[in-house]
C-alpha positions as CSV (number, residue, x, y, z in Angstrom):
1,M,0.0,0.0,0.0
2,I,2.8,2.4,0.9
3,R,4.5,1.6,-2.5
4,L,1.2,2.2,-4.3
5,A,0.6,5.5,-2.5
6,A,4.0,6.7,-3.4
7,S,3.4,5.8,-7.1
8,L,0.2,7.7,-7.1
9,V,1.8,10.8,-5.6
10,I,4.5,10.7,-8.3
11,A,1.9,10.2,-11.0
12,V,-0.2,13.1,-9.8
13,A,2.8,15.4,-9.5
14,F,3.8,14.5,-13.1
15,V,0.3,15.1,-14.5
16,S,0.0,18.4,-12.6
17,S,3.4,19.6,-13.9
18,A,2.5,18.5,-17.5
19,V,-0.9,20.3,-17.4
20,T,0.5,23.6,-16.2
21,Q,3.5,23.6,-18.5
22,D,3.4,26.1,-21.3
23,K,3.4,24.7,-24.8
24,G,6.1,25.3,-27.3
25,G,8.7,28.0,-27.1
26,I,12.5,28.0,-27.1
27,D,13.3,30.0,-23.9
28,L,13.9,33.3,-25.9
29,H,14.7,35.5,-22.9
30,G,15.6,33.0,-20.2
31,P,13.9,33.8,-16.9
32,Y,12.8,37.3,-18.2
33,D,9.9,38.8,-20.2
34,V,10.9,41.6,-22.5
35,V,9.1,44.9,-22.3
36,E,8.4,45.5,-26.0
37,N,9.0,49.0,-27.5
38,W,10.2,50.2,-24.1
39,L,12.8,52.8,-25.1
40,K,11.2,56.0,-26.5
41,P,13.0,58.1,-29.2
42,V,15.6,60.6,-27.9
43,E,14.9,62.4,-31.2
44,E,12.0,61.4,-33.5
45,G,13.0,59.8,-36.8
46,W,16.5,58.9,-35.7
47,L,18.3,55.6,-35.0
48,V,20.4,55.5,-31.8
49,H,23.7,53.6,-31.5
50,P,23.8,52.6,-27.8
51,V,27.1,51.4,-26.3
52,A,26.4,51.5,-22.5
53,V,23.6,51.4,-20.0
54,F,23.6,52.0,-16.2
55,A,20.4,51.7,-14.1
56,E,20.9,53.9,-11.0
57,S,17.3,53.2,-10.2
58,P,14.1,52.2,-12.1
59,D,13.4,55.8,-12.9
60,R,17.0,56.9,-13.7
61,V,18.5,54.7,-16.4
62,F,21.6,56.2,-18.1
63,I,22.1,55.4,-21.8
64,A,25.3,56.3,-23.6
65,L,25.5,56.6,-27.4
66,T,28.2,56.8,-30.0
67,G,25.8,58.9,-32.1
68,V,22.5,59.0,-34.0
69,T,21.5,58.5,-37.6
70,P,18.5,59.7,-39.5
71,K,16.3,56.7,-40.4
72,A,15.5,58.1,-43.8
73,S,19.2,58.0,-44.8
74,A,20.4,54.9,-43.0
75,P,21.5,52.3,-45.5
76,P,20.1,48.8,-45.2
77,G,21.8,46.7,-42.5
78,L,23.5,49.7,-40.8
79,Q,24.8,48.6,-37.5
80,T,27.4,50.8,-35.9
81,F,27.5,54.5,-36.0
82,D,29.0,55.8,-39.3
83,P,29.7,59.5,-39.6
84,K,29.7,59.2,-43.4
85,V,25.9,58.5,-43.5
86,P,24.2,61.7,-44.6
87,G,22.9,63.6,-41.5
88,A,24.6,61.3,-39.0
89,K,25.8,63.2,-35.9
90,V,27.5,62.7,-32.6
91,A,24.7,63.8,-30.4
92,H,22.8,62.7,-27.3
93,Q,25.9,61.0,-26.1
94,L,24.5,60.7,-22.6
95,Y,20.9,60.9,-21.5
96,V,18.6,59.4,-18.9
97,V,15.2,57.7,-19.2
98,N,12.5,56.7,-16.7
99,R,10.9,53.4,-16.2
100,S,8.6,54.0,-19.2
101,G,11.6,54.6,-21.4
102,A,10.9,58.4,-21.8
103,V,13.8,60.8,-21.8
104,V,14.0,62.8,-18.5
105,E,17.5,64.2,-18.8
106,D,19.8,64.9,-21.8
107,W,23.3,65.9,-20.8
108,T,23.8,68.2,-23.8
109,Q,25.6,70.7,-21.6
110,W,28.7,68.4,-21.9
111,S,28.4,67.6,-25.6
112,A,31.5,69.6,-26.5
113,L,33.5,67.5,-23.9
114,F,32.2,64.1,-24.8
115,G,33.6,62.1,-27.7
116,S,32.5,58.4,-28.0
117,M,31.2,56.9,-24.8
118,H,32.1,53.5,-23.6
119,D,30.8,53.3,-20.0
120,V,28.8,55.2,-17.4
121,S,28.6,54.2,-13.7
122,I,28.4,55.3,-10.1
123,N,31.0,54.3,-7.4
124,P,28.7,52.3,-5.1
125,Y,30.8,53.5,-2.1
126,D,30.4,57.2,-2.8
127,P,27.7,58.9,-0.7
128,E,27.5,61.8,-3.1
129,K,26.8,59.4,-6.0
130,H,29.0,61.1,-8.6
131,I,28.5,60.0,-12.2
132,W,31.6,58.6,-13.9
133,V,32.0,58.4,-17.6
134,V,34.6,56.5,-19.5
135,D,35.1,58.2,-22.9
136,R,36.9,56.1,-25.4
137,A,37.4,58.8,-28.1
138,S,38.2,61.7,-25.7
139,Q,40.8,59.5,-24.0
140,Q,39.4,60.5,-20.6
141,V,37.7,59.3,-17.5
142,L,35.4,62.0,-16.2
143,Q,33.6,62.4,-12.8
144,F,30.5,64.6,-12.6
145,T,28.2,65.7,-9.8
146,H,25.1,63.5,-9.4
147,D,23.0,66.0,-11.2
148,G,25.5,66.6,-14.0
149,S,25.9,70.3,-13.2
150,K,29.6,70.2,-12.6
151,L,32.7,68.4,-13.8
152,V,34.6,67.3,-10.6
153,M,37.6,65.4,-12.1
154,A,39.1,64.6,-15.5
155,L,41.8,62.0,-15.9
156,G,43.7,61.8,-19.1
157,E,44.5,64.5,-21.6
158,R,41.5,65.2,-23.9
159,G,42.1,63.8,-27.4
160,V,45.6,62.7,-26.7
161,A,46.5,59.0,-26.5
162,G,49.4,57.6,-24.5
163,N,50.4,54.8,-22.1
164,D,52.0,56.7,-19.3
165,D,50.6,57.8,-15.9
166,K,48.7,60.7,-17.4
167,H,47.2,59.3,-20.6
168,F,44.9,56.5,-21.8
169,G,44.6,54.5,-25.0
170,R,40.9,54.5,-25.6
171,P,39.8,53.3,-22.1
172,T,36.7,51.1,-21.7
173,D,35.4,50.5,-18.1
174,I,35.9,51.2,-14.4
175,A,35.6,49.4,-11.0
176,W,36.1,50.3,-7.4
177,L,37.3,49.0,-4.1
178,P,35.5,50.0,-0.9
179,D,38.2,52.6,0.0
180,G,37.5,54.4,-3.3
181,T,40.6,53.1,-5.1
182,F,39.6,52.3,-8.6
183,F,40.7,50.4,-11.7
184,V,40.4,51.4,-15.4
185,S,40.5,48.9,-18.2
186,D,42.7,50.6,-20.9
187,G,41.6,49.6,-23.4
188,Y,41.3,49.5,-27.2
189,D,44.8,50.8,-28.0
190,N,46.6,50.1,-24.7
191,K,46.5,46.6,-23.3
192,R,46.6,47.2,-19.6
193,V,44.8,47.9,-16.4
194,V,45.5,51.1,-14.5
195,K,45.0,51.5,-10.7
196,F,44.3,54.9,-9.2
197,S,43.8,56.2,-5.6
198,K,40.4,57.6,-4.7
199,D,41.6,61.1,-5.6
200,G,42.8,60.1,-9.0
201,K,46.5,59.6,-8.3
202,F,48.2,57.0,-10.5
203,L,49.3,54.0,-8.5
204,L,50.3,51.3,-10.9
205,A,49.5,49.5,-14.2
206,W,49.9,46.0,-15.6
207,G,49.4,44.2,-18.9
208,S,50.8,44.0,-22.4
209,Q,49.9,42.8,-25.9
210,G,49.7,39.1,-26.3
211,R,47.9,35.9,-25.4
212,G,49.9,34.7,-22.4
213,P,48.9,35.1,-18.7
214,G,48.5,38.8,-17.9
215,Q,48.5,39.8,-21.6
216,F,45.6,41.0,-23.7
217,T,44.5,40.8,-27.3
218,Q,42.6,43.5,-29.2
219,Q,40.7,45.1,-26.4
220,V,40.9,45.2,-22.6
221,H,37.1,45.7,-22.5
222,G,35.6,45.4,-19.0
223,I,36.5,45.1,-15.4
224,A,35.0,44.2,-12.0
225,V,36.0,43.3,-8.4
226,D,34.8,40.7,-5.9
227,A,34.6,40.4,-2.2
228,R,38.2,39.2,-2.0
229,R,39.4,42.2,-3.9
230,R,40.2,40.1,-6.9
231,V,40.1,42.0,-10.3
232,Y,38.2,40.4,-13.2
233,V,39.3,41.7,-16.6
234,V,37.6,41.1,-20.0
235,D,40.2,40.1,-22.6
236,R,37.8,40.5,-25.5
237,G,40.1,39.4,-28.4
238,G,41.4,36.6,-26.3
239,G,37.9,35.3,-25.6
240,R,38.5,35.0,-21.9
241,I,38.2,36.5,-18.5
242,Q,41.5,37.0,-16.6
243,I,41.7,37.3,-12.8
244,F,44.3,39.2,-10.9
245,D,45.0,40.4,-7.3
246,E,44.7,44.1,-6.7
247,S,48.4,44.6,-7.4
248,G,48.2,43.0,-10.8
249,A,49.5,39.5,-10.0
250,Y,48.0,37.0,-12.4
251,L,45.7,34.4,-10.6
252,D,43.6,32.6,-13.2
253,Q,41.7,32.7,-16.5
254,W,38.4,31.5,-17.9
255,P,38.7,30.7,-21.6
256,G,36.1,29.5,-24.1
257,L,34.2,32.8,-24.7
258,I,33.8,34.2,-28.2
259,S,33.8,38.0,-27.8
260,P,33.1,39.0,-24.1
261,T,32.4,42.7,-23.5
262,R,31.5,43.1,-19.8
263,V,31.8,41.3,-16.5
264,W,29.6,41.9,-13.4
265,I,30.1,40.4,-9.9
266,T,26.9,40.0,-8.0
267,Q,26.2,40.5,-4.4
268,D,26.0,36.8,-3.8
269,Q,29.4,36.3,-5.5
270,F,28.7,35.0,-8.9
271,A,30.0,36.4,-12.2
272,W,27.9,37.3,-15.1
273,V,29.5,37.9,-18.5
274,I,27.9,39.3,-21.6
275,D,29.3,37.8,-24.8
276,A,28.7,39.8,-27.9
277,G,29.8,37.0,-30.1
278,A,27.6,34.3,-28.5
279,Q,24.7,36.8,-28.2
280,R,24.0,35.8,-24.6
281,L,24.5,36.4,-20.9
282,V,26.5,33.7,-19.1
283,K,26.7,32.9,-15.4
284,Y,29.8,31.4,-13.6
285,D,30.7,30.7,-10.1
286,L,33.9,32.4,-9.0
287,N,36.0,29.4,-9.9
288,G,34.9,29.8,-13.5
289,K,32.4,27.0,-13.6
290,L,29.6,27.5,-16.2
291,L,26.2,27.5,-14.4
292,T,23.6,28.9,-16.9
293,Y,23.1,31.2,-19.8
294,F,20.4,32.8,-21.9
295,G,20.0,35.0,-24.9
296,T,18.9,34.6,-28.5
297,P,20.3,36.4,-31.5
298,G,17.9,38.4,-33.6
299,S,16.3,41.8,-34.4
300,F,13.0,40.9,-32.8
301,Q,11.9,42.5,-29.5
302,G,14.3,41.2,-26.9
303,G,16.6,39.5,-29.4
304,M,20.3,40.3,-29.1
305,A,22.5,41.8,-31.7
306,T,26.1,42.2,-30.5
307,P,25.0,43.1,-26.9
308,H,27.7,45.4,-25.4
309,D,26.7,46.3,-21.8
310,F,24.1,45.4,-19.2
311,S,22.8,46.7,-15.8
312,V,20.3,45.7,-13.2
313,D,18.1,48.1,-11.1
314,G,16.9,47.8,-7.6
315,E,13.7,45.9,-8.7
316,G,15.7,43.2,-10.4
317,T,14.9,44.5,-13.9
318,L,17.7,43.8,-16.5
319,Y,18.7,46.3,-19.2
320,V,20.9,45.3,-22.2
321,S,22.5,47.6,-24.7
322,N,21.8,45.9,-28.0
323,G,23.8,48.2,-30.2
324,F,23.2,46.6,-33.6
325,N,19.5,46.6,-32.9
326,H,19.6,50.3,-32.2
327,R,18.0,50.0,-28.8
328,V,18.4,49.2,-25.1
329,D,16.1,46.4,-24.1
330,K,14.3,46.0,-20.8
331,Y,13.7,42.6,-19.3
332,V,11.5,42.0,-16.2
333,P,11.7,38.7,-14.2
334,K,9.0,36.3,-15.0
335,P,6.5,35.7,-12.1
336,N,7.8,32.2,-11.5
337,A,11.3,32.7,-12.6
338,D,14.1,30.4,-11.4
339,R,15.9,32.9,-9.1
340,S,19.3,31.3,-9.8
341,R,19.0,32.4,-13.4
342,L,18.3,36.0,-12.7
343,V,21.2,38.5,-12.8
344,G,21.6,39.8,-9.3
345,P,22.6,43.2,-8.0
346,R,26.1,44.4,-8.4
347,F,28.5,43.5,-5.5
348,V,28.9,46.2,-2.9
349,D,31.1,45.3,0.1
350,G,28.9,45.5,3.2
351,G,25.7,45.6,1.0
352,K,22.8,43.3,1.2
């Protein structure tokens, strides 16, 4: 009788699961639903070329562009910003939208200073919440007040490339330690990581061109730190993540990626990587073990086309910069989503 009862329970559980299961589908967006047509035009009739996204909150989402192109003159298949397209312009390089995707701020007051954006972020340990911009074309890392009214600090010489303690070679990303010390991945031309004190004083640098440990190929493209103060660096051309201690000593590498662009360490100490070549987000434990992934290439709503950057707001909503689709996509967790497949909040030492 006991054996029969157990069999009945298993059978009922199976039938219940089968009845409630959705039909068809190919798990297009993993544990998320896409919010279709979320991002509103920053300028009617123009294509945007987004390169970075940062969600300070659900109602203050920063979007960085390389430029905009008139839809009427855009050639078929246009992907990246091309200044030779009639009417194309470097404009709206940094603006802010609310949860509905409508523009609420446009930082045009700094248009003359900006070149080609690559990252925008906030130091999570900064009580004043300064806005940091990594500008690839201007060869600078810029710090602004939270409202964008004042430029607080500028590292690097505007428009001048170099690989010494006062110049960058098209920098790409930034990450902080709890004491305000920060690292800059540098970058497209330079193949190094640069460490600065909280007040912008050069401390050290490491890295060179190549495929060996501690070397980088094509682009040093993203950077993050974990609770043990280890530094995770995206070697895009090398198809790998390299891990260092905070003084630049090589510790490990995770190979097997196609074209990774960003790495994000979550509060619960996992690593998420966005791979522009594989068109997906990938989750690892901090030993580099692959845990899960999702993402589907395509131009449809929520499809990925060379995804370049991602961010998560305080409500768990995911934002992905899909540059070749000319939009930033917004994904909300499904009601019954597997929580282990959701991208968690960015790691903050002492955070919850």
